C-alpha positions as CSV (number, residue, x, y, z in Angstrom):
1,M,32.5,118.2,80.5
2,S,34.4,119.0,83.7
3,G,35.5,115.4,84.0
4,S,36.6,115.3,80.4
5,G,38.5,118.6,81.0
6,R,40.3,117.2,84.0
7,H,41.3,114.1,82.0
8,D,42.5,116.2,79.1
9,G,44.4,118.4,81.5
10,R,46.0,115.4,83.1
11,G,47.0,114.1,79.7
12,R,48.5,117.4,78.7
13,L,50.4,117.6,82.0
14,G,51.8,114.1,81.4
15,S,52.8,115.0,77.9
16,T,54.6,118.1,79.1
17,L,56.4,116.3,81.9
18,S,57.4,113.6,79.4
19,N,58.8,116.1,76.9
20,L,60.6,118.0,79.7
21,A,62.2,114.8,81.0
22,V,63.4,113.8,77.5
23,A,64.7,117.3,76.8
24,V,66.7,117.5,80.1
25,G,67.9,114.0,79.6
26,C,69.2,114.9,76.1
27,V,71.0,117.9,77.4
28,L,72.7,115.9,80.2
29,F,73.6,113.0,77.9
30,L,74.9,115.0,75.0
31,G,76.5,117.6,77.2
32,A,78.4,115.0,79.2
33,F,79.4,113.2,76.1
34,A,80.8,116.4,74.5
35,W,82.5,117.4,77.7
36,G,84.2,114.0,77.9
37,A,85.3,114.2,74.3
38,V,87.0,117.6,75.0
39,V,88.6,116.6,78.3
40,Y,89.6,113.0,77.7
41,K,91.4,111.0,75.1
42,P,91.4,107.2,74.6
43,Y,94.6,105.2,74.3
44,T,95.5,101.6,73.9
45,V,98.3,100.5,76.3
46,P,101.0,99.0,74.1
47,T,103.0,96.9,76.7
48,D,102.7,95.2,80.1
49,S,105.1,97.6,81.8
50,M,102.2,99.0,84.0
51,T,100.8,95.6,85.0
52,P,98.8,95.1,87.2
53,T,97.4,98.6,87.1
54,V,96.9,98.5,83.4
55,N,97.7,95.6,81.1
56,A,98.8,95.4,77.5
57,G,95.9,96.0,75.1
58,D,93.8,97.7,77.7
59,R,91.7,100.7,76.5
60,I,92.2,103.7,78.9
61,L,90.8,107.2,79.2
62,A,93.4,109.9,79.9
63,Q,92.6,113.5,80.9
64,R,94.3,116.1,78.7
65,I,96.5,118.1,81.1
66,A,99.5,120.5,81.0
67,G,102.8,119.2,82.3
68,D,102.8,121.5,85.3
69,E,99.6,119.8,86.6
70,V,101.4,116.5,87.1
71,R,102.0,115.2,90.6
72,R,103.8,112.3,92.1
73,G,101.8,109.1,91.8
74,D,100.1,110.1,88.6
75,V,100.0,107.5,85.7
76,V,100.7,109.6,82.6
77,V,100.9,109.3,78.9
78,F,104.0,111.0,77.5
79,T,106.1,111.1,74.3
80,D,109.9,111.7,74.5
81,P,112.4,111.3,71.6
82,A,114.9,109.7,73.9
83,W,112.4,107.0,74.8
84,G,111.5,106.2,71.2
85,D,109.2,109.1,70.3
86,V,106.0,107.1,70.7
87,P,103.3,107.5,73.4
88,M,104.2,105.6,76.6
89,V,102.4,105.0,79.9
90,K,104.3,105.2,83.2
91,R,103.9,106.3,86.8
92,V,105.5,109.5,88.1
93,V,107.5,108.8,91.2
94,G,109.6,112.0,91.3
95,V,109.5,115.6,90.3
96,G,112.1,118.3,89.9
97,G,114.4,118.6,92.9
98,D,113.6,115.1,94.2
99,K,116.2,112.5,95.0
100,I,114.9,109.0,94.1
101,A,116.6,105.9,95.6
102,C,115.9,102.2,95.8
103,C,115.8,100.5,98.0
104,D,115.7,101.0,101.8
105,R,116.3,98.1,104.2
106,T,112.6,97.0,103.8
107,G,112.8,97.0,100.1
108,R,110.9,100.3,99.5
109,L,111.5,103.1,97.1
110,T,112.5,106.4,98.8
111,V,111.8,109.9,97.7
112,N,114.0,112.5,99.5
113,G,114.8,109.9,102.1
114,K,111.2,109.1,102.8
115,P,110.1,105.5,102.1
116,V,107.0,105.1,99.9
117,D,104.5,102.3,100.1
118,E,103.4,101.2,96.7
119,P,100.4,98.9,96.9
120,Y,99.9,99.1,93.1
121,L,103.0,96.9,92.5
122,R,102.6,93.2,91.9
123,A,101.7,91.6,95.2
124,E,104.4,88.9,94.7
125,G,107.1,91.6,94.3
126,A,107.8,92.2,98.0
127,S,107.7,88.5,99.0
128,A,109.8,87.4,96.1
129,F,112.7,89.8,96.7
130,G,112.3,90.5,100.4
131,A,114.0,93.1,102.6
132,A,117.4,91.3,102.6
133,A,117.7,91.6,98.9
134,G,116.6,95.3,99.1
135,S,114.8,95.0,95.8
136,A,111.0,94.8,96.5
137,A,110.4,98.0,94.6
138,S,113.0,97.3,91.9
139,P,115.2,94.3,90.9
140,Q,118.2,96.6,90.8
141,E,119.3,99.4,93.1
142,F,119.6,102.9,91.8
143,T,119.7,106.6,92.8
144,A,118.8,109.6,90.7
145,E,118.4,113.4,91.2
146,V,115.6,114.8,89.2
147,P,116.4,118.2,87.5
148,E,113.9,121.0,87.8
149,G,111.1,120.9,85.3
150,Q,111.6,117.1,84.8
151,L,109.7,113.9,85.9
152,F,111.1,110.5,87.0
153,L,108.9,107.7,85.7
154,L,108.7,104.0,86.6
155,G,106.5,101.2,85.4
156,D,104.4,99.2,87.9
157,Q,105.8,96.0,86.6
158,R,109.4,96.8,87.8
159,S,111.0,93.6,86.7
160,T,110.4,94.2,82.9
161,S,109.5,97.9,82.6
162,M,111.9,100.0,80.4
163,D,111.6,103.2,82.3
164,S,113.8,106.0,83.8
165,R,116.1,103.4,85.3
166,V,117.3,102.5,81.7
167,H,118.1,106.1,81.0
168,L,120.0,107.0,84.2
169,Q,123.1,107.8,82.2
170,D,121.3,110.3,80.0
171,P,121.8,114.1,80.8
172,G,118.5,114.2,82.6
173,H,119.4,111.2,84.8
174,G,116.5,109.2,83.3
175,S,113.9,111.9,83.6
176,V,111.7,113.5,81.0
177,P,110.5,117.1,80.7
178,R,107.1,118.0,82.0
179,S,106.2,119.3,78.5
180,A,106.4,115.7,77.3
181,V,103.2,114.7,79.2
182,E,100.1,114.5,77.0
183,A,97.5,113.3,79.5
184,R,96.9,111.7,82.9
185,V,95.2,108.2,83.0
186,D,92.0,108.2,85.0
187,A,90.4,104.9,84.2
188,V,90.6,101.6,82.4
189,V,87.4,101.3,80.2
190,W,88.0,98.0,78.4
191,P,88.1,95.5,79.7
192,F,86.4,97.4,82.5
193,G,88.9,98.0,85.3
194,G,87.4,101.1,86.9
195,M,89.0,104.3,88.1
196,I,92.8,104.6,88.8
197,G,93.2,106.2,92.2
198,R,95.8,108.6,93.5
199,P,98.4,106.8,95.8
200,E,98.1,107.9,99.4
201,A,101.8,107.4,100.0
202,F,102.7,110.4,97.9
203,A,100.1,112.7,99.6
204,A,102.4,113.5,102.5
205,L,105.2,114.8,100.2
206,P,105.4,118.5,99.2
207,G,102.8,119.2,96.5
208,G,100.6,116.3,97.5
209,V,98.7,114.3,94.9
210,S,96.6,115.5,92.0
211,S,92.8,115.8,92.3
212,E,90.5,113.4,90.7
213,G,89.4,114.1,87.2
214,P,85.8,114.9,86.2
215,L,85.2,111.4,84.7
216,A,82.9,110.2,87.6
217,L,80.8,113.3,87.2
218,Q,80.6,112.9,83.5
219,T,79.6,109.3,83.8
220,G,76.9,110.2,86.3
221,A,75.5,112.8,84.0
222,L,75.5,110.3,81.1
223,V,73.6,107.7,83.2
224,A,71.1,110.3,84.5
225,G,70.5,111.6,81.0
226,A,69.9,108.2,79.6
227,V,67.5,107.3,82.5
228,L,65.5,110.6,82.0
229,I,65.2,109.9,78.3
230,L,63.9,106.4,78.8
231,V,61.6,107.3,81.6
232,G,60.3,110.4,79.8
233,A,59.7,108.5,76.6
234,A,57.8,105.8,78.5
235,Y,55.8,108.1,80.7
236,G,54.2,110.2,77.9
237,P,52.2,107.3,76.4
238,L,51.4,105.8,79.8
239,A,50.0,109.2,81.1
240,A,47.9,109.6,78.0
241,R,46.5,106.1,78.3
242,S,45.7,106.7,82.0
243,A,43.9,109.9,81.2
244,Q,41.7,108.3,78.6
245,R,40.6,105.3,80.7
246,P,38.2,107.0,83.1
247,G,36.3,108.7,80.3
248,K,35.7,105.4,78.6
249,A,34.6,103.8,81.8
250,K,32.1,106.6,82.4
251,A,30.7,106.5,78.9
252,S,30.2,102.7,79.3
253,A,28.4,103.1,82.6
254,G,26.1,105.8,81.1
255,G,25.1,103.5,78.3
256,H,23.8,101.0,80.8
């Protein structure tokens, strides 16, 4: 009787642990999914103006943010009537009060006179144009002063991107209002391209760079939840079977 009680107790404990693991897993999985749906919005990139960071047709996840949260170096989704009144994806290189110029003698973009290294540009850009041409960061030279409350945006594919350089003669000198920003791009999800980091070159400028979004934490919670659900669902039957075996073996031995 006591042996049977121990086995029954072990079976009940296994069932309890199994149910608990599944319950916690469901909370993590569904909670992370709901959190992600509230914080992030999927987009499809329409053009190759941000190649190689994101390519035409890529599916991206962008964190919904207010315009005043945008920092230099962010890749943002925005809509502005002067740019066609459709969602566009560009990189912020200047904020209100900045003077943007291109290029210095080594072919780099400058912000308030400080050169900015841009490793996210096409690798062949610098070697193709070179310091003598002064166009590694842009095929054409330009300068612009960004009005307060505005953002200056460039594509990473500088040779073909239709960005702030095209609108330099507009009243805002090519910039768009912060209120035009809908979201900040955090990752390329299809085809899988991983997280989009914050450029270190902008970190030394006033305001620094934006903090990472919660996507990595949400993904971790999703994975942990899925693992707990699978392990919990498998553990319950295994624990019950394990608790029954010793009883059967003992009954068989008693018969002999």
